[in-house]
N, C-alpha and C positions, 0 to 999 in steps of 0.2 A: 618147105612149103614160100608159099609165098606170102609176105607184111609189108606192111606198112611202118616206118621208122619216123619218130624224132630224132634224129643226132644231133641236128641242128636248128634254132629255132623260125619258123615261115611257112606258108604256105606252100612257094617254093620249094624249101628247101628239106620240105616231105619224101624219105625216099624211098623205093622198094625195094625190097632184099629178098633172100634166099634162107629160108631158118628151117634148123633139123627140127620134126613133124616129131612136136608133143607125145608125151607116151604117157596112160592116167599112169598116175598114184593107187592103191587099195582103195579107197578111201570116192576116185575121181570120175570123173563120166567126159571123158574125149567129143567136142562136138565138129561136127559140120561147118562151119557156119554158111548159111545161104547166101543172108543180109544184114546189113548194117545203116544205124540212121543219125542225122546229123543233131547235135542237141548244140544250144550257143557256145556252150561248156565247152567241148572239142577242141571250136573255132579257138578257145578262145588258150586254150591248153596248146596249140599250136601253134598261133605266134608270141607264145609265148608273156600272155598280159594272164593267166589262172598263178602261173607255179615259177615264176624266173628262175629259182633255184632247183630245180623238175629231175629228179633223176632218169640215164637217160645213156642206153637209144631205149626211148621207149616205143609201146603200139598204142595211138588213138582209139579215142571214139568207147563211150561206155554199153554201147546198146548194140545188141543181137541178137539176131533169130539162126538156128538151125535145128539137127540131126544128130540124136548121139548113134556112134558108128562104135563105139568099147568106152567096158567100165570092165572099173577094177575090180580085182573076184569078190572085197565089203560092201561092196555099193547095193542096196536093196529099195530106193527106192524109179529106177529110171531102166529102162532097156534097151538095149540097140534098137532103130527105130526110132523112137522114140520124139518127136516135137518141140524144142522145148525155146529159153533164152533166161542168160545170167542175168544175177538180179543187180544192182547199179555194184550194190558196197557186199561182195562178198560174204562180213562178216556177221553183217545188223538182220536176223533173221527172227528176232519179234522184241518184243518189249522198249526204253527207251532210249536213245544213240549216248552213245557217250563218243572219249576219242578216241578210241579201241576205234570199234565199230568202223570209224567214219576213214580211216585208214584206210578199211581195204576197199574203198570204188575202184571199178576200171578206169582201163584210161583216166588215170593221176598217181592213183600210187602201185596199184595192175596195172600189168600191162593189157589193152584194151581188143576190140573184135574189129579192128580192121584188117585180117589174117581167114585167111582158108580155116585153123581148126586152133580149137582151145583147150587146155584140160582145168573143167574145179570138179571144186570139191560137190557132195551132191547136194549138202543142204544150197548151195548156194545159185540153185537155176528152180527156173516154175514152168510148167507144162504152158504148150500153148495151145489159146481159146480151137476146138476145132475147125471153127468156121471161119481162124482168117488165116493170109495165106504167108510163108514165111518176111514178104516182105514185109505188111500188115504188122505182123509181130515185132520184130525191128523198132517200131518205133512208141515203143510200149513204157522198156523197161525204165528209161527217167522222166523220158515227158507227164507220159498219163499214169503213172505213181505218184509224180509230183502232184501235178490235179485232184488228182484223187482223196492221195492224204490232206490236200489245206480245206478242201469242200465239204468230204467229208470223215475221215479219221479225226480231225485237228476242228473241222470247223463244224463240223456236229449240223451240215447246211438238213431244209427242211423243206418243202415242197412251195409252199406259202413264201417263205425267205426273197430275198432277191439281192440279185452279186453284180458284180461291179469287173470285170474285166480290162484287160493291157493290152491293148492290141491284136494281131494274130496271127502269133507263130507258135509252138506246139504245144506250151503251157497252156496255154489261152484260150487253143481252139479245144481240145481235147477238157476243159473245164467247160466248153459254150454247149459243147455232145449232151456230159455226166448231167449241168444243169437241170439243160430245155430236156432231159429226158424225164427226169424228170416231176417235172411243170416252176421250174422257180424261173423269176420274170430275169431275165441277163439284161444287166445293160451293157452294151461294146464301145471303145472307142478304135481309130485308124484314122494317117491322114491319108487315109483309100476313099475314097467311094466305091470301087470295084469293088473292095476286097472285105464294105463293111453289106453289100449289097448279098455279097458271099455267106456272110454271116448271120444274116436275118432267114435268107436260102432254110442254114442248119438249127435258127430256133433262136436268136437274136431276140428282141425281146423292143428294142431300144437302141437307135445309132450315133453317134457321137464320131464330128468328124471334128478333131482336134487341133487339128490347122486353124479353119474356119470357130470350133470354138477354143480358141485355146483355152479361157478358163472351163475347162471340160467338169471344173469340178464345181463352176454355181451352174453347170445345162445339167450335171447329177441330181442336186438341190431341189434345182427347174421339174424337174419327172418325175421325179419322191418328193412335192408338196415338200420340198424344205426338209425330208426329213432323214436324208439321209440312204446308205443302202444296207446291209444286211453285215453282210461282205464283201469283200473286193480282195482278189487276185492280183496283186505287187509286185509284177515282173520288170516296173522300170528301176527306180533301185533310190538315189539322192535326187536325179530330177523333177519324182515325181510323189513321191511319195509326203512327199505337205502336202500334194490335193490330196490324194487320200483320203489324209488322216481328216478336212474338211468335207470327204463325197462319206465317208462310210457317221452312221448314227452315232449316238450316244450309247457305250455297250454294245456298239458294233464291232468286231471279226475281222484284222486283213493280215493276209497270205501273207509275208515278205518272201520273194523266191528270185529275183532275178539283181540286177544292176544293169541295166541295158543300159539306161541314161549317165551312167558312173556308182562309184559307189559310196565318196563320202560329202557328208552336205550338212555344214557346220551350222546351214539356216533352221534346223529340225529346230522346233519349242516344242520342250516335256507337256509342258502347259495341257498343250493340244489334245495330247496320250491322255493324260492326268483329269482335265473337266469336262472331257466327252466318257474317259471307263474305258477306252476301246485300250481290244486285247491284242495286241502287232503277234505273234507267232513266226519263229523264223521255218522257215522246213524246206529239207536236207532232202527228198525224191524222201527214200524213205524203203522202209524193209524189205525184206521177203514178202513179211506175214499177210503185208498191205498189197505186195504185190499179188498176192494167191486170193486176197478176198476183192481186189478189180480184178479178175479174171472172171471170178461167178458171178459179177454182175454184168459184167462184158458177156457173156453167156445168159443169162439171164434178156438180157437188153439186144438182142444177135442183131437192130436195125444200125447200131450205134456202131459206123468204124471208122478207122481214121483218115484221116484224110490228109492224100498223100501229096505234093504239089509238083512236084518230077523226082524222078529215079534218073540215077546217073550207074555207068560201069564201074570192075573197079577200077580199071585203065582211069576213070573219072575220077577218082577222085579230088582232087586242084580242084577243076573246075564244078565241083562240087558244091567245096569249103569257099567257093569266091559268092559264088551264087544267094548260097547262106547270108557272107556277110555285103552282098548287095541289100537287103532287104525284103528281097522282092516276091520272098517266096511266103505261102501263106500253106501253111501250117506245118506238114514235116518233107521231108527232103530224103529221100532213101539211096544209097546207093545196091547193089548186087555189089553178092561175087562169085 
């Protein structure tokens, strides 16, 4: 089978190779992939930014969707022909995360989905919602589960809450769609007015261009009558979390998800967390149970469909990574297999 491997770091060093087609063990399911999608983590993994000591060769990309072509003798949950998605962490089925579960992430600790076939324990797979294509389903395992975990599983968001979303990447756009479906007030930022208008079409209620308003935290306070927002989906990291602390209400909640603007900031004042009684919660994707809860919600809110910015062919993977690197995308980037 065809598979992409990381042998040396760098987008241009990604190698298309021939691998032996995997065969399922008694408790495993063999999946023929039809699509995969990109997350910023995948770009970091390929470049060597995520883990410079990564074990190689490694098949990258955590997200994928495909059909079951073969099952092991002990498999009871799936049959040939089922449409499935591997969970981001194969070992995190439910409950709280721990170190052992965190070491089972696809496209990092384990081979990912940028290949024609893969075998997975039956407990590491989730059924695709009936109304989703393979390309749409491939966007769910990381970004959509992360947004769902942040807003509902951990955040407990309600319809009369308000939420601040930073940027228009995959997690932020899923969070926008989920919050808008609930009727929640959504404030979103971007440096691009066209992207802001697209966000408005998806249900954003307030738009902030952070190039025009570098003090976007002050803009949030103006919009909320100095109260601040109930929730922040913090994808920026070191360069934005200080302003997010100012923008959130007293007793509010910040879901710490990404580090797009850097990972280290010695200027964060813990007094701001203390005096405002803010809850900072790290969100590392989610469990298979959360994934299944998400698919049930998507089956109920059938109008929610992933926003796919651009789709690339399997032979164009390097172009897809460079497109993500440019930051030009709105929503998700997909690769057909």
